[in-house]
Residue, then its C-alpha position, 0 to 999 in steps of 0.5 A: m685561767k683560774s678556773f682551769l688551774l683549779l680544775l687541774s689541781l682537783s683532777l690531780s688530787l683525785c688521782s693521788a693520796e696522802i700519807d695516813t699519819k694516824l697510823y703512827d701519830g696521835n693519841n687514838t692510834i690503837n682504836y684506829y688500828k682496830e678500824i684498819a683490822k676490821r677493814i682488812e677482814t671485810a676486804q677478805t670476806s667481801e672480795q670475790n674471786q680472790t687471786k693468790e696475790d690478793t690473799e698474800r697482800i691481805a696476809t701481809e697487811r694483817m702481819i704488818l698491822g700486828k707489828l705496828e701494835n707491838m711497836l706502840s709499846f716500845t721500850l728503850k733498851v741499850d746495853p750500858m758501858p761496863d764501868s765496873l772494869l774501870p773502878d774509881d779508887e783502884n788500879i786497873s789492869s791493862e786487860n780490863y782497860e783493853s776490854y773497856l776500849n773494845a766495848l767503846t768500839d762495839m758501841y761506836a759500831t752499833i751506832d754506825t749500824l743503826k745510822k745506816e739502817q736509819s738512812a735505809m729506812q729513810s730511803k724506803r719511806h721516800y720511795l713509799k711516799k712517792s708511790i702513795n702520792d702517785i698511786t693509780v686507779e689500777d694500783k689502788r688496792n695496794l694503797l693500804l699496804y703502802q700506808l702500813q709499810y710506811a707507818f712501820y718504817k716511820l715508827k722503826g726509824d723513830h725508835q732507832k733515832q731514840t736508841i742512837q741518841a741514848y747510845e751517843k749519850l753513853l758513848i760520850q760518858g764512856e770516852e771521857r771515863f776512858k781518858q780519865k782512867l789512863d793514869q790508873v792502868i798498870f801496864d807491863i811494858p816488857a811483857l807487852e813488848k815480848k808478846l808483840t815480838r812473839i806475834n811478829a815471829k809467827f807471821s813468817p810461817v803463816e806467810q810461807e804456808a800461804v805461798a805453798l798453798k798458792l803453788s798447790k792451787e796452781r798445780e791442781l788447776i793445771v791437772r784438774e782445773t778445779i780446787s779440792d775441798a781439802l785445799s780450800k779448807k787449808f786456804l780458809r784456815n790460813d786466812m783465819d790465822m793471818m787475820s788473827l795474827i794481824t788483829t792481835k798485833i794491832d791490839q798489842t801495838l795500840m796497848l803498848s803505845l798507850a803504855y808509852l803515852q802514860k809514861k810520857e814517852t810521847q814520840k815512842a808512843l806516836d811511832l807505835f800508834n802509826s806503825d800498824t797502818e800497813a797491817l790495817q790494810r790487810l784486814t777484811p773490810d769489816l775489820i778495817d772499819y772496826y779498827t778504824i773506829k778503835r784508832t779514832i777513839l785512841k786519837t782523842v786520848f793522844q790529842e789530850v795527852a800529846g796535843n794536836v800538833a804532835l799528833a799531826l806532825s807524827n804522820v802527816e799523810q795519815s793526818a791529812e786523811s783523817i782531816y779529809d775523812f772528818t771534813y767529808g763526814k761533816l759535809t755529808e751529815a744530814l742537817f735536816v730531812f725534807n721529803e723523807r730525804g736527808i739534806s746535807t751541807l754537801d747537797i746544799l753546796k751542790v745546789i748552789l754550785i749548779i745554780i751559779f754555773g747555770f746562771m753563768i751559762a745563761a748570762f753567757y748565752k744572752r751576751k753572746i746572742l746580743n753580740l751577734a746582733t751587733q756584729r751581723e746586720k741580718i739579726s736585728i737588735s729586737s730579735a736578738k733581745a727576744i731570743s736572748n731573753a727566751g733562752y736565758y729564762i729557759l736555761v735558768f728554769i732547766t738549771l733550777l730543775f737540775a739542781l733540785k733533781s741532783i739532790g734527789l728531790d722528787l719533781s714528779n708532783l710539780g702539777l700538784v704544786a702548780g694546782a696549789l699555787s693557782i689559788g695564790i696566783g688567782f688572788g695575790l699574783q694575778t697582776l704579776v702573772s698577767n704581766f709575765a704572760a704579756g711579756i711572752i706574747l710581746m716577745f713572740e708577736r714582736t708588735i713592739r721591739l727594741g728601738d721602736y717609737i711608740e705612743i701610749s698616751d698624750t703624755i707618754r711617747g718615746t723609744v723602747s729602750d729595754m724589754r723584760m718579762r714583766s715590764t718594758t722601759v720607754t725613754t721619752n724625748d726628754n730622756i725620761d725612762v718610763v717603766i710600763p707593765n707589759s699588760s698595758f700593751i696588750q689591754n690598751n691601744v698603742i701607737n707604734w710609729t715605726l712598726e713596718n717603716d719609719i715614714r709618717r705623714i704630719h699636718i702643719p696648720f697655718s693661716v693667711a689673711y682674706g684676699t690672699s690668692n690660694d694659688k700664690v700660697e700653694k706655689v710659694i710654700l711648695e717652691e720654698l720647701r723644695s729648695s729648703d734643707i728640711n728633712y722630708v720625703k721628696k720626689n715620691a709619687k706615693y708620698p706627695t707633699l700637699i697643701w689643703m684648705t681646711a676652713m674659712g674662719s672669722s679672721s683668716v683662711d686656714y690651710e694645712l701643709i701635708v708632708w711626709v717625714r722619715g727617720q729622726s724626724t718621725l721620732k721627734p714629732s714636736g721638733t719636726k713640727s716646729d721646724f716646719l712652722k718656722f719655715i712657713y712663718a719665714t716664707l710668708n714674711k718673705h713673700h709679704i703674705e699677711i698672717p692674720f690675727p683675730q679681729m673684732d669691730l666695736h660700734i659705740k652709739n651716742k645716748e642723746s642722739q639715741k634718745k632724740q631718735n626715740e622721741f621722734t619716732k614716738e611723735e610720728t606714731e601717736p595720733k593727733t587730736l583736734 
């Protein structure tokens, strides 16, 4: 078995490849790039009958290798915040304050774009890693291209990570500076209100023009079924005017709300801040994202000045949405990267819920099968236990696979994992796997079932009370639970007293004194046994009750009562034997048949008589002299 698993792992490793980390990690990367360049040149000159695909592949490899060499000399470059717009010892104009807010928003948008690109790079690396690990012989020529492309995305992702960290550091400092400088800003509230009023007045003509354009569009569709270029340009210009008005209105509303916040008119500021929600929904998706970021920055200012409670109570619905967005963002944020895929809190919760749900289904299935066995006589308890255990472990295994697959983990390389684990199985887990395999064999062969009375050794004999994948529990007649590894039932001899049926023959030895009639002993025992209340198989020609003479000993004639028992008598052999011995003892006493005991005759001779006897014998044997 171990040899097979080792051979399997070797065969799988021959058909797969690993990521070449020397392309992006190490101190000797430049020299390694030179070796790769020579390999590419050699492939270009040595290959005969190159196809167009081969030529393009080699050119792509050379191009990516050149980009990798340039990426090694990466220098971190980030655009700093325009801190000069917010001087320390001077008053700040509202225009400069707004420009700084726009710079913060742009930096937020840049970080968001970099994170999306980083996530895309991660997905590409995940796909390339899978392609490299699952490379086939036919696709072997593309291996170098995959390796170079993976290294390119790896280096680019690392550079993006460094850039994001640098921007986030600048962003924290910029937000703090923006909040601190609010008191130094000079807001012209009347001018802002007048400008906002003029902007609102411009909406009506633009909206009326939009209605007129829609009517013109319908007329042209009725007449020509197409729209003229002139009308399309008017639609485009009207949309641009509408977007410009909405964005200007939102900007002025936000600045005016900051002005009221500076004057400690908190409620007025919050009302203005929440008033542009409907206008925000009329923007394009890109502009919605941009102004959502800007509003998020301003919320931190409102929270510090007005407090979280006032901000939350000012717009309950919007606060709920903000809480939802914040919570969802934290749950979907990657905690760590595994196999080139970010694993978030939501992914972990998803796996836990799937596992809990799968285990609940497996437990319900197991309980349902056992209930069917108790309700229907056609299904035995042992069969139901085997079916329920097998189904339970299958459902658990499917649950684990589905849980891992749900978060995008690659399960195609389970063969490689099994091959790698074969070494550990061969050494440390050999006994565990042996017991597990033996449990599966016992489950399907059913040579041992629940409720069977088995005998493993002279000291372990009892009823099978539970069967699991690794071990089986045997409850002895003394109510002692013995947990036995399943491999013991496969490797050693096991006596199953109730495998096919519960009828068993037992031998009850007894002895009588010499001189007792054999016919009398047999007649007395059998007649009394037939009229007794002892549980045994009666009146069955296949299972006759007999008395055998087994030996003529030094002190007794030895017999055996051969009797067949069933049911509980089989499960309690010692107690059953005791009942028959008591019966035989009582029967022999009743009919005055002597039960012998060991006897020994001891003969003692007198020493004087022995001496005279020896002298007399000597005189008779010696010759007489004259």
